[in-house]
PAVO-86949 format. One record per residue (C-alpha): x, y, z; residue in one letter. Coordinates in steps of 0.5 Angstrom, whole numbers, padded with zeros to 4 digits, always signed. Example, Ala and Ser with C-alpha at 12.3 -4.5 7.8 and 13.67 -1.06 7.14 Angstrom:
<recs>
+0025-0009+0016a
+0027-0002+0014s
</recs>
This chain:
<recs>
+0307+0344+0035m
+0305+0337+0037a
+0310+0332+0039h
+0310+0324+0038e
+0310+0321+0045g
+0307+0326+0049e
+0304+0321+0054i
+0303+0326+0059w
+0297+0329+0055k
+0294+0322+0055n
+0294+0322+0062t
+0289+0328+0063g
+0295+0332+0066m
+0296+0339+0064t
+0301+0344+0063l
+0302+0350+0068f
+0298+0346+0074q
+0301+0342+0080g
+0308+0342+0082l
+0314+0344+0077s
+0321+0342+0079a
+0327+0346+0076f
+0333+0343+0077p
+0340+0346+0076i
+0344+0345+0070t
+0350+0342+0071p
+0356+0344+0067s
+0364+0344+0067a
+0368+0350+0068p
+0369+0351+0061d
+0361+0351+0060g
+0360+0345+0057k
+0353+0342+0060v
+0354+0335+0063l
+0348+0332+0060t
+0349+0325+0064d
+0348+0329+0070d
+0342+0333+0068l
+0339+0327+0065r
+0340+0324+0072a
+0336+0330+0075l
+0331+0329+0070v
+0330+0322+0071r
+0329+0323+0079r
+0324+0328+0078l
+0320+0324+0073v
+0320+0318+0077d
+0318+0322+0083a
+0311+0324+0080g
+0312+0332+0079v
+0307+0335+0074d
+0312+0338+0070s
+0320+0340+0069v
+0323+0347+0068g
+0329+0347+0065l
+0334+0353+0064l
+0330+0357+0070g
+0334+0362+0074s
+0336+0355+0078t
+0338+0353+0071g
+0343+0359+0071t
+0341+0360+0063s
+0344+0367+0063p
+0351+0364+0064y
+0350+0359+0058l
+0351+0360+0051d
+0346+0358+0045r
+0349+0352+0044d
+0350+0350+0051q
+0343+0351+0052r
+0341+0347+0046a
+0345+0341+0049a
+0341+0342+0056a
+0334+0342+0053v
+0336+0336+0048r
+0338+0332+0054a
+0332+0334+0059g
+0327+0333+0053v
+0330+0326+0051e
+0330+0324+0058e
+0323+0326+0060a
+0321+0322+0054a
+0314+0325+0054g
+0312+0322+0061r
+0311+0329+0064v
+0311+0336+0060p
+0318+0340+0060v
+0318+0348+0060m
+0324+0351+0058v
+0327+0358+0060g
+0329+0363+0054i
+0330+0369+0057g
+0336+0373+0054a
+0338+0381+0053l
+0335+0382+0046s
+0328+0380+0043t
+0332+0377+0037q
+0336+0372+0041e
+0330+0370+0045v
+0327+0368+0038l
+0333+0364+0037r
+0332+0360+0043l
+0325+0359+0043a
+0326+0356+0036h
+0331+0352+0039d
+0327+0350+0045a
+0321+0348+0040q
+0326+0344+0035e
+0328+0340+0041a
+0321+0338+0043g
+0320+0343+0049a
+0312+0343+0051d
+0312+0350+0053a
+0317+0356+0054v
+0318+0361+0060l
+0320+0368+0059l
+0324+0373+0064a
+0325+0380+0061p
+0332+0380+0062i
+0335+0387+0061s
+0341+0392+0062y
+0337+0398+0060v
+0331+0398+0065p
+0325+0397+0061l
+0318+0400+0060t
+0311+0396+0061e
+0310+0398+0053q
+0317+0395+0052e
+0316+0389+0056v
+0309+0388+0052y
+0312+0388+0045t
+0317+0384+0047h
+0313+0378+0049y
+0308+0379+0044e
+0313+0379+0039t
+0316+0372+0042v
+0309+0369+0043a
+0307+0371+0035g
+0313+0366+0033a
+0311+0360+0038l
+0307+0354+0036d
+0307+0352+0044i
+0305+0356+0050p
+0309+0361+0054l
+0309+0363+0061c
+0311+0370+0064v
+0316+0370+0069y
+0316+0375+0074n
+0322+0375+0078n
+0324+0382+0080p
+0329+0380+0085a
+0333+0378+0079y
+0331+0382+0073t
+0329+0388+0077h
+0323+0389+0073f
+0316+0388+0076t
+0310+0386+0072f
+0304+0390+0074s
+0297+0386+0075s
+0295+0390+0069k
+0301+0388+0065l
+0299+0381+0066i
+0292+0382+0064a
+0294+0385+0058r
+0299+0379+0056l
+0294+0374+0058s
+0290+0376+0052e
+0296+0375+0047v
+0295+0368+0044p
+0300+0363+0047r
+0301+0367+0053i
+0298+0362+0058a
+0301+0363+0065a
+0305+0367+0070v
+0310+0365+0075k
+0310+0370+0080n
+0314+0371+0087p
+0309+0368+0092a
+0307+0374+0098p
+0308+0372+0105a
+0302+0370+0109g
+0296+0366+0108d
+0292+0373+0107a
+0297+0376+0103a
+0297+0371+0097v
+0289+0370+0097k
+0288+0377+0096t
+0294+0377+0091h
+0291+0371+0087l
+0284+0374+0087a
+0286+0380+0085g
+0290+0377+0079l
+0284+0372+0077r
+0279+0378+0077a
+0283+0381+0071q
+0286+0376+0067v
+0283+0372+0062t
+0279+0365+0063a
+0284+0359+0064g
+0290+0363+0065f
+0294+0360+0070s
+0297+0363+0076c
+0302+0360+0079g
+0308+0362+0084y
+0315+0361+0086a
+0319+0362+0093i
+0319+0355+0096d
+0318+0356+0103w
+0312+0361+0101l
+0308+0356+0096c
+0305+0351+0100a
+0300+0357+0103e
+0300+0359+0095a
+0297+0352+0093m
+0292+0352+0099l
+0290+0359+0097a
+0288+0356+0090g
+0294+0357+0086a
+0295+0353+0079d
+0302+0352+0080a
+0308+0351+0084w
+0315+0353+0081y
+0320+0350+0085s
+0327+0350+0086v
+0327+0345+0092l
+0323+0339+0088s
+0329+0340+0082g
+0333+0336+0087l
+0329+0333+0093f
+0322+0332+0089p
+0320+0326+0094d
+0319+0331+0100v
+0316+0336+0096v
+0311+0332+0092v
+0307+0330+0098p
+0306+0338+0100i
+0304+0340+0093a
+0299+0334+0092r
+0296+0335+0099a
+0295+0343+0098a
+0292+0341+0091r
+0287+0337+0095a
+0285+0342+0100g
+0288+0338+0106d
+0291+0344+0110h
+0293+0340+0116a
+0298+0335+0112t
+0301+0340+0107a
+0303+0344+0113r
+0305+0338+0117e
+0310+0336+0111h
+0312+0343+0110h
+0314+0344+0117a
+0318+0338+0117r
+0323+0342+0112l
+0323+0348+0116q
+0331+0347+0117p
+0332+0347+0110l
+0327+0353+0108w
+0331+0357+0113e
+0338+0355+0109l
+0335+0357+0102l
+0333+0363+0105l
+0339+0365+0108e
+0344+0362+0103l
+0341+0362+0097g
+0337+0357+0094s
+0342+0356+0088l
+0348+0355+0092r
+0344+0350+0097v
+0342+0346+0092v
+0349+0345+0088y
+0352+0344+0095a
+0346+0338+0096a
+0347+0335+0089a
+0355+0335+0090n
+0353+0331+0097q
+0348+0326+0094l
+0354+0325+0089g
+0349+0327+0083i
+0354+0332+0080t
+0361+0335+0082t
+0359+0341+0078a
+0359+0348+0081q
+0355+0354+0080p
+0358+0358+0074p
+0363+0363+0075l
+0363+0369+0077p
+0358+0365+0082l
+0362+0362+0088l
+0360+0355+0091p
+0358+0356+0099l
+0364+0356+0104a
+0366+0350+0107e
+0363+0351+0113a
+0356+0353+0110d
+0357+0346+0106r
+0357+0343+0112q
+0351+0346+0115r
+0347+0344+0108v
+0350+0337+0109a
+0348+0336+0116r
+0341+0339+0115t
+0340+0334+0109v
+0342+0328+0113e
+0338+0330+0119t
+0332+0330+0115l
+0333+0324+0112g
+0334+0326+0105l
+0341+0324+0104a
</recs>
C-alpha cells in the first residue's frame, strides 16, 4: 500500500534498518489514549533522527488496549510522524481474526509496516505459529516484522522457523532478543543469516546488549530507551552502524547507570517514571501493572539528572 507523503522513501532510508524507537502509549486510567502526549513523544523521536518509530510494542502496552484505543494511537502517531520516518505498528492479539482486524486498522491509518508477536493462552506449536503468520502476511499490503519475545510470549522462534517465515511474501524482518556478549551475538547473527532469504532484516532488542549487536552487523536496533531519550541512543546506533567501535562503546558506557536500572526495575516502568519526571505525560502503566515505588522513582530521577537527560 502506497501512502502519500512518504518522505522517508525519498531519502534512501529503508524499513528495518538502523534505530527503531518504541515509545510508551500514554493512557488515562479508563484506557483512553492521551493522543497529545503520544504526539509529543513521536515528535521528540522524529526530531532526534531515529530511523523508524515502533508504535504499540511491548513498551507501548498494546495487549492492554482494545481495538479502538489502538486505532486512536496509530492515527495520532502516524499523523505526527507525517512521513518523515516510517512507522511500524504492533498488531499482536490472541486470535488470528483479531490480528487481521488490527492489521487492517494499521494499514488504513497509514502504517508502513506491522510487528507481530505470537500472543497466546494455549501454548503454540511451530506449525500453528507459521500458519498464523502466513495467514496475516497474506492479508497485508505492507511488510511484517516477526517479533521473537519469549520472555513475554513464552514462545521461542527457532532459526529454522524464522528461515521458513522469511520465505513468505511480505515477511521481511525479525526482532530477536540480543544474546549477551560480542562472540555470542556474532555467532547468532551469522547462523541466522545463513538460513534466511537474501535481504531479510535481522534486528535485535534488549537495549543494553544492542550496541554490540549493531557492531556485529545487525540490521536494526529495536529500542525502548530511544522511545524517550533518542538523543543519547542515536549517536550509539550511528557510530555502531559506521563500525566506529570506540565511539559506540564510549557512548554506551556513559549510560551504564541507566542500563542497570532498566535491567533491575524493568524497562517499561522506568520509562514511565522518567516520562513523568520530564513532564511529557502524567500517565501511569495500565492496571494491573503498577508504577515504581517512590524510592525507585527517586532513583530513576537522580540517574536521569546525573546523566544530564532531564
